[in-house]
N, C-alpha and C positions, 0 to 999 in steps of 0.2 A: 340530502346530499348522497346517502345509501343508495339512492335511485341509480346513481351513476357508479357505485363499487359495487353492488351486487347482481351477478348476473339474473336476468329475470327469471331462469329455469329455479332459481332457489326459492322462487316462490314468496320472496318479502321484499317489499318496497315500503321505504318510511322516506318521507320528503318533509317532515315537519320544520318550521321555523327553528325549533329548537336544536335541530341537528345541522343546520346550515351551518358553516363555517367550523364547525367541530373537526372533521377529516379532510384532507386534500383530495382532490378528485385523482385516486390513485388509478382507478381503471382508464379513464381518459390518457393519462401518461403512459400505460401499459399498452393501450392501441395505439398510441402515437410512436411507442419504440417498435413495434411489430411494421408499422408504416416506415419508418427509419430503415430498418433493417431489411424489408422488401425493397426499399427503394436501393439501398448497400447491392443488393443482389444484383438487380438490374444493372447498377452501375459495372458491377463485374462481370457479367454476361455480355455488357455491352461492348466492356475492353477486349472481354476474350473476342468477341465477335470480330471485332475490327483489327486485333494482333492477327486473327485467322484469314481476314479478309487480306489484309498487307501481305502476307505470306504466299497466298494463293495468287494473287495478281502478280506479285514478284516473280513466281516461276511462268508466267508466262511474260512478262515483259523483260527477263532474262535474254530470251529469244531475240528480241527487237531493240537491243541494246538501249542508249542513253536517251534517246528521244521518248520513248515510252515511258522509260523510267521518271525522267522529269513531268509528263502528265500526271503520272500517279502522285508524286510529291505535290502536285498543284491540288489535285484532287481531296487528298487528304487533308492538306491545311485548310481549304475552304470548308470542306463538311466540317472539321472540327469548329471552326469560327461560326458556321450556322448553329452547330447544336452545343454552344457555348454554355448556354442554360442549362440544358438535358445533362451537358456533362460535367456540370459543376461539382457533383461528388467524385469525380476523377483526383480533383486537389488533395482528399486524403487517401488516396491508395500511394504506395511507394512503387509498384509495379507500373505506374503511368510513365516512369523513366523509361520503360522498354519500349513502349509506343512512341515517345520522341526520338528516341534513338533510331529507332528505325526508318522513320521519315526522314530523317537527316542522312542515315545513308543510302537511303532510295534517292535522292538527288546526284549521288555519285554515276558514275560510268556504269553499265550493265556489262555483261559477258555471257556470251553465245558457251555454256557447257549444259550438256545434256545431265549430267551428276546434279549439279545444283537445281535444275529446273524438277528434275525425278525427286531429290530430298524434299524440296519444298512441296510437292505436290502429294505426294505419298507418306511423308512422314512428319513433318512439322503441321501442317494442317490437320490432320488425324488425330494427332495429339491434343489439340486445342480444343478439338470437338469432344474426346474423352477427359479432358479437362473441366469443360464446361458443363458435361454430365455430372462429372463427381462432386463438383460445387453445388450443382443444383441438388442432387441425391441428399447430400450432407447438410444443405440449407433445409431443407423440408423435414428432414429426422430432427435438425436440432430446432426446427420452429414449432416443432409439434411438442419438445421437451419444454422450450422455453412457453408453450401455453398451457402446459402442464403445471410449471411453477407459478403462472400467472393464477390458475384455478386454486392452486394451495393458499396463494397470497390472498385471495378473493374470499378463500374458506376460513382463513383467520382472521380477517376483517369483519366476517358476519358472525363468528362467534363472537368479537369484542362489541359488537353492536349487540346482540342478543345478551350477553354478561351487563353492557351497561343499561338495557333497559329492566333487567331483574334487579340491578341494583339499585334504579329509580324507583322500582315499586315497592320491594322492601323498605327503602327507606322511607318512602310516604306512609306504609302502615306502621313503622318505628314511632314517626310522628304524631301519626293520630293516636295510637296507644299510648303515647307519653301524654299528650295533652285530654286524654278520657281519665287516666290516672291523676293527672293534676285536679280535674274538676273532682272527682270522687274524696279524694284528698282533703280538698276545701270543703267539701260538704260533711264530712266528717269531723273537722277542724271545729264549724259552725255549731253541730248539734251538739259537740262534747263542751264549748262555752255555755250551751244553754241548759244541759239537763246537771242537776247538783251531782257532785261527785258520789255521793253514798246512794244515788238514784240510778247511775251509769251503767252498773252491770246487770240491774233488771229491767232495763230501757230496752223493750224490743225493737225498737225504730234503730239504736246504736248497734245492737247485734247484726240487724240487716245490713248497715253501712258499713260496717265491719268486713263482712262477709265479701260486699261488692267491693271494698279496697283489697282484699287479697286476691279476687278474682282479677281486678285488673292488673294488679302486679304482674300475677302470672302471666297474663297476656303482655305485659309491656316486657319481661325478660324473655319470654319466646320472639317477640317482634325484634327487640334488641339482637338477639342472637343472629334471626338470619340476615338483619340487615348489614352486621359485621361480615358474614361468611359471604355475602351478597358484592359486598365491598371490595373483599380479598380477592374472590374471583375475576372482580372487574379488573383489579389492578395485575392479577397474573396475565390475563388474555390482552391488555395493555402491552406489557413488557413482552409478550411474546409476539405482538404484531410488529412492535419496534424491532425487536430481533429479526425476524423474519424479512420485514423490509430492508432494514440494515442489511444482512447478509445477501438479499438478493440484489440489490444496487451496488454493493461493496465488491463482492465475489461473484456472485451467479452470472451476472449480466458479461461481466470480463471473460469468464470462462466460457460462456456461451456463445461468446463473437470468437474466441479462440478456435473453440471446436467447429464453427462453420468454417474459419480459413483454413483449418487444419489440411495440411498437403497442397494448398494452391499455388504457393510461392514454389513450392520443391517442384512440383510437376510444372508449372511454367519454365522455370528456371531449365527444367531437363529438356523442355521442347525446344527454347532458344541456344541451348548447349549445340543441340545436333546442328543447327544452322551453323553455329560457330567453328566446329568441327570440320564440316565442307567445307568454309571457307578457309580454314588452315590447308587444307590438303590441295585447292586450287591454287589460290593465291597470298602466297606470303605476306605481299607488299600490301595486303591489306591487314596487317597484324594490329595496325593502330585502331583500326574500328575495332576487331575481336576485344583488345583490352579494355576499350570504350565501354563495350558491353557488358564485358565480363564484371566489371566494378561496378555496374548499375544492379547486375543479378547479384553480386555482395550485399548491395546496400540495402536488396528486399528485406523489410523487417515488417512482420506481422503486428507485433506490438506498437511500431510506431503507427502504423496505419490505423492501429485501434484507438491510438490516443488522438490521433487527428480526428477521427473520427466521432471518438466521444466529444472532443472539443466543439465541432461542427454542429453538433445537436445534443449542446450542454444542457438544454432545457427539458429534454425529455430522458436524459441518462440523471440528472442532479438528484443527488440523496434528498428524500423528503427529510423535512422537521420532524423530530421524534415527538410522539404523542405523548402529554404530560398531563400528570393528573393534579387536580388543584384541589387541595386538602381542605378540609373542613374541622371545626372548632373541637370536635369529640375523637378524632384521628389519632392522638396520641394515649388514648386510654381503653380504646377498645379492644386492644390486640390481649390485654393482660386477662381474658377470660380464660378461665382452664380448658372450656370446650375447643377454642378456637385454637388456643396452643397445640391440644392434645392434634386436631386437625392436621394443624400445619407440620408438626414432626412427623406424624404417619405419611403425609402428601411428599412432604422433602427425601423420606428414606426411599419411598417408591421412584422418585424423579432420579434419586441417587443410581440405583439399581437399573432403570431404564437409560440412563446416560450412558453408563458403565456399557450395557450391551450395545448401544449404539455405536459408541466409542470402537468397541472390538469388531463390529460388523463392518463399519466403515472404514479400517485398517486393513481388513481383508479384502474389500471392495477396492481401496486404492492399490494393493499390491495387483490386484488382478488388471486393473487399469493402467499401470506403468508398465507390466510386461505386455499388455496389448498395443500398447503408445511406442514402447519400443520395435515391435513387428511391424506396426504401420510406418515408423520412419523410416525402416529398412526398406519397407518395400518404394516409398515415397521419394526415398534419397537415392536408389540405386542408381548406380551410373552406366544407363543404358541409352546413350545418347553417342556412341561411338559409331560414326560414317564410315570407316575404312573401308569396309567391304563392297560400298558403291563404286570405289574407286578400283580395287584390286580383283573384282570376283566378276566373274562372268553373270550375264542377266539371268541364265537358267538358274545357276549357282543361289543366285538371289531369291530367285521365284521357289525353288524349294526350301530356304530357308523360312521365306516368308509364308509358306503354308505348314511350318511347325506349331502342333497344338499347344506349345508351351506358352506361349504369348497369353492364350486363352486361359489356359489353367493361372496363370500368374491374375489377370484380372479377376477370375471368380475368387480366387484365395485372396485379394484384396478386399472384395466385398465382402466376405464373411468375415475377416478380422474388422473390417471398417462397421460391422454390423454389431460383432461384439465390444467393440470400442465405444460405440456409442449407447449399447444398453449399460454397459458399466459407466457409462458417464451420467446418463439420468439415475442409476441407483445413488453415485457419489453424493451428486449436486442436490438431489431429493434429500438424502440422508444427511447430508452436513447441513442443510437448512433447518432440517427437523430437530436436530442437536442443538442449533442454535436456539432455537424456541425453547426446547425443554431446559437448557442452559439457562436463560435468560430467567425462566419462572424459578428455577432452584437458587440462583443467585437472591432472588427477589427476597424468597420463604427464609433463607439463610441470613439475610440481613436483618430481616424484620425480627427472627428469634434472637439473632444475635445481639439487637438492641435492647431485646426484653432481657435477655440474660448471656452478658458477655461473656462472664466467666466461665459457663458451661455449655458454651457453643464449640459446636465441634466440625471439622469439615470431613465429610464422608466422600467427597471426591478430589482428587488429585488435581493440584490448581495447574492447567496446561502452561507452556509456555506462551506469552503473550503475542497474539498475530504472528506466527510464524505458518504461513498457508503455503500450501502447494498451489503451484502453477502446473494447468495444461498447457502441453506442449513444450516443455521445458527440455525434452531429449532433442529438441530441432536446434537447440543453442550448440553451437560449435565454437572450438578455439576460445582465446582470451578476450574476454567483452572489452569493448572501447572504454577508454578512461573519459575523455571527453565527448559529449554526445551519445554516452550509453546509458545503461540502466543502474540507480546507483545498488538495487537489491542483487542485480545479476552481477555485478562487480563483485560486493562483499563476497559472494556465495562462491563464487569461482576462486578468489583470492583468498579465503579461509581469513578474512582481516574484518576488525569490529570497527574501525576507522580506515576510509582511504588513505593510501600513503600521500596523495598529494595534498592532504588535508592536514595530516598530523605534520608533514613537512615545512608547510607553510606557517601553520598556527608555532611550530618550534621557533623558528628563524623570528617571526612578529615578537613572540615573547621574549625573546633576548635581546632584540635591537630594535624594536618598532613600537613597544608600549609607550614610549614620550616623543614618539615621532609623529611633530605637527600635520593633520590631515591625512593619516594612514586610511585607507580604503577610499577616501573622498579625492585624493591627486590622483589622476593617472599615471602609471609608470610607461616606461618604453615599450612600444609595440614590438620592436625588434627583439628585446630579451624576453616579453612573455610568451613570444612565440617560440624562442628556442626553448624556453622553460616548457613550454607544452609538447613540444616534439619528444624531449628528454624523456618527460613523464608517460608518454605516450608508447613509449619503448621499454618501460619497465624501470628506469635508471631514476636518480635521486639527482638533479642537479645543483639542490642546495645543501647537499651533505657537507663541502668544505666552507660555505659562506661563514665568513669571520665578523663581519660590520654589516651596517646600514645602508649602505650607498645604495643599494638595489630593491630597499623595502617596498618600493610602491609597487614595482614590478612583482614582487612576490604576492603582495596584495591582489594586485590584477589577475595574476592568473589564477589566483583561488576564489576570487569572484567568477572568473569566465569559466572554470570548472562547474560552479553550482548552476550558473546563466545557461550552460548548454548541456545541463542533465536533458535525456529524453524525457523523462518524467518529473514534472515538477515534485517538490518535496513536499510543499502544499498543493496536493489534488485539486484540481478543479471540481470536483465532485462534491467537496467539501467546502468549496469557497464561500456560497450563501451562508453557512453556518459560524465559518470563522468571521465574516463581515458582521453579521448579526452580534455576536459577541465582541468584535470590536468597538460595537456601539454603546455597549454598557458602561454605565458610570461606576457601578460598584467593583471595585476591584477584587475583593474578596469572590464577589460571585462569578466574575471573570475567570479566576483563578480555578476554582472548583468544575466550572463546566469546560475550560481547556482542558486541563488535566485529564476530565473524563473522555474528551475527544480525543486526545494524542494516545491513548491506551489501544485505539482501535487501528494507530499506525502499525504498519509493520514493524518488527522489533529491531532489524537492522537500522531503519530509517529512525526509529525512537531514539537508539543509542548515539547515533552521527548527529542528530539533532542537539541531544542534552550535551553533546562534546561542544560542538558548535556554540551554542548560546553561553555555556558556562565561561569560554573562550572572550567572547563579545562583552560579557557582563565585567571581566577580568579588565580587558582592552578601555570600557568605559569609565573605569575608577580611575583612572590616569586621565579624565577627559580636562583638568585644571591643565595640562601641558599639550595634549594630543589633540585637542579641540574635538573628540568625538564622544559626546555624550549620547545616550542609549538612542533618543531621537534622530541624531546624526546619522549613528551606523544605521538605524532602521530605513532612512532615506537611503542608504546605500545597498541594502541588503534587502529591503523590501520588494522592488521589481523583480530582483533575482529570484527570491524563496518564492513568492505567491505571483505569479503572473496574472493579470487581469484579464477576462475574457473580451474579445475584442466587440462584441456587441454591448459592452457596459460602457456607462460614463468614465473614461480615463482619470479624469480630473477627482471627480468625487470618491471615487473608489480607491487613489492613490493615498489620499489622507486617510482612510480607513486600513489600508494597508500598512503604513507606516507607524500609526497608533498600536494595528496587532504586534509587528515586529518591536515595536518599543515595550510593550508590557511584556514579550516574551523574552527579552533580554533583561528587563528589571526584575522580573519574579521567574528565572529559569530554574532556581533552586525547587520553588512551589510546585510547578508544572513539570518538571522531570526530576523526581525524586531518585535519588541514589539508592538501587535495590540490591548492589553489590554485584551485579552480573553487567559484563561489557566494559570497556575502557572507558575512564571519566578524565575529563579535563586536569591536570595539574598546575597550579600557579609556578611551580617551583622546577625549570626545566635545565638542565645542564648543558653545556657548550663545550664539556670536555668529549675528545673522541672517548669510543668504546675500548681502547686499548690503553695500557697504562704504560708510558714513558721512562725515562730515564729523567732524575731529576738533578740538578747543580746541589754543592754544598754549601747553599746559601741557608742561613738560620730561619729564615721567615718563607714559608711555601703560599701562595694565595692558592685555595682550593673552592671549586663551586659542589655545593651537596645539592641533590636533587632526589626525586622519588622516581621509580619506575613506572614510566607509561603503560610498558606494553603486556604488562603480567599481572592478573588479577589472581593470588593465590589464598588460602587458608589461614595461612600466617600471616598476619599482619605487619610483621618485621621482615625489614629487607635485609637484615644480616642470614649468612647461611651458616651451616652448622659445619665446625672445625675439620679441616679434611675434605670436605666437600669439592673444595677445588683447589688446584695450585696456584693459589694467589701469591705472587712476589712479594716478601715483605721490604717495603721502601724507607724503613727507619736505617740511621746512619749508625754504623759499628766504628764506634772509636776506643782504642785502647781497651779491646776484648769486651766492651760494656755497649749495650743498645743504648743509644740517644734517641730524645721523642724531638719530634717536629713541632714547631709552633707556626699557626695557621690562622688567618684573620677570614672572620665569616662576612660574605658580600650581601648575604640576604637575612631575613627574618625566617626562623624555621619553628613551628610547632610540633612537638612530638606525638606519635601516634600511638606508642606502646611504650612498655615499661622499659625496652631496650633502646629507645632513640632518647635524644637529648634536646630540649629547647633551647633556643639561643637567636637574639639579635644581632642585627647589622653592626659589623665593627668589634663584635666578642672575639676574644682570644679562645683559641680552642689549641688544647694539647692533645697530637696524636701519637698513638703507640704504634700500630700496624695498620695495614689498608685490609679491609674485610672483602672488596668487590671492587669492580672497575670505579665504582660510584659514591662506595660509603668505606669510611674510615672506623675503627676502634681509637677511643679517645673519651677524654673528660673535658666539662667546661666549668669554671670556677670551682674545682677540687670537686 
């Protein structure tokens, strides 16, 4: 199988029966990726050529009025139908909407205006040529980087293969030494039984056999040590190969595509906006067409293009299964040898130093990359599409302006900045992959030594925050990200929230009024109410803030499902689909939890926190299934298609059952899958329905209060009470005849204390309240 993996110039070709089926055909997949990317470039180039052709023909047709425009629209439509198969890749590009809008506008009445014709001929078409040149240049550089990454991956696989062969060789030598030692020991035992004890020391034959035993023991010990070292090296190479492949498929491929597309949509938008500005000057009546085009340009989304492209070619970009080592009988005892432990300790220290050095280097590279990205973004996003001069200046003045060498200098500066950016991008992406490989080896050694002696294990490297990865091209994201149809990570990053406000608000209402509501999430809500809630959340408002009953509970559940369903990138990424489906088939729930917990650790930290919050809420909801009829499986039926969309080329019926089983297990075992590490917001079962402020109370002797925990803050102090004098909290105890009177309250929930300053009580307990400590907590006692 390595014949397909290792490139011929490495000089190693192994295609033995033992190797078949051990490794996936990685090289074929890598070649398929390059083919897909080449096809994508052809689609982009073809699309730019088509748009350029549209503008050129429009410039001519503007002079011949509507008849010629009608001919052009028919030509474009028929050509698109004829090339439907060739343009199949257009469906993954958000810029396709530009072409559609242009064709629609071409059907309208043309106008005889020289400025429009001049702009189309001398401005827009030239921009399209520049864009095509830019994306071709970017693609070639990025393809070279991608090929270089492929070489690194193939090199790692070659090292894995070499380590595997060495391991097999030394294991064979060890077995031979072991068998020879057993034969000699058997001969010695037999001879010992034949010779009387008093003649044993004088027997020359016995002395010779003793020397042979000693010799065989020495060879056995040496062979055993070599075999153990070879196995350890094989395991390290295996972890490095897994880490390299995972880093490449999960992060590097995404960044590579982002880099290829960098500046395409911005440059294309500038070209089209120049045309829009010209129309504003000539025909105010066409404002509707301009608004439509600007809406399309605002919807250009590189990450959405990338998502559609990856889904369309999912077989080429699916993350391969991890290499797994099959343990043998003696693995548990081999590591106790002192030379092996000392070697691992030394190697661990060297790896720690190397990783620290690479991390520092990577930080410096990233800073340079960010600075270059910012400069490049200013160039590709500059507002140079103003065409007022074509309407207010004389032709001679415009000719002098166009001969100005400033524009040429800007092009040169753009290419220099672009070259520096690509250079830093290459360094960053190769360095990060190298860090991932070394970190995998380091973790393997650390765990091995930790298993050997957990009490003395020390961590020489600081553990990084899990999966807070940097995104290429993030400086292009402007304004507030969309709530519905946007990216969960981008929204949380820009809003500085752990949990989206829409999710917290919906969960709060369902917790208070919908836990016992029959068919919650299964029964559809009012579409009008759901749309109203959606519009309010999009504006940054909370329409559920003042809700005090369960009348709209199905609409609240519906808007939460709608939010999750319309996320631009599914929470359960399509790249992990096959791995999740394999786990869903496992019968052992313990094995399922262990494997899933390892897999979700690779999720970005914001997604991990949100899913921990959501599945904890769903488990709490399922605890009332006797009343709401929503056990974990029924909830999985409702949330499965929302969280884990099935690729279109898969058997929907077959995989839907696996998806339901997967989500059901996530709900049941959420505490094991998502351990509470003390970081990020966690779901609380006891949520208050009281407002944030404290109002005036009547002079009744009994007051009903609702105790709850603060969902929004996680502090080092596990107590919810503040220090005296920290806030000016109004004392609501009643002052009668100069003495303070205590209030008596009735508990409406069970509550378990989390610190020595809190008191546990059950529903219906009588609580004596002395004074209010905060807007949600009181000082008092229960049962004396």
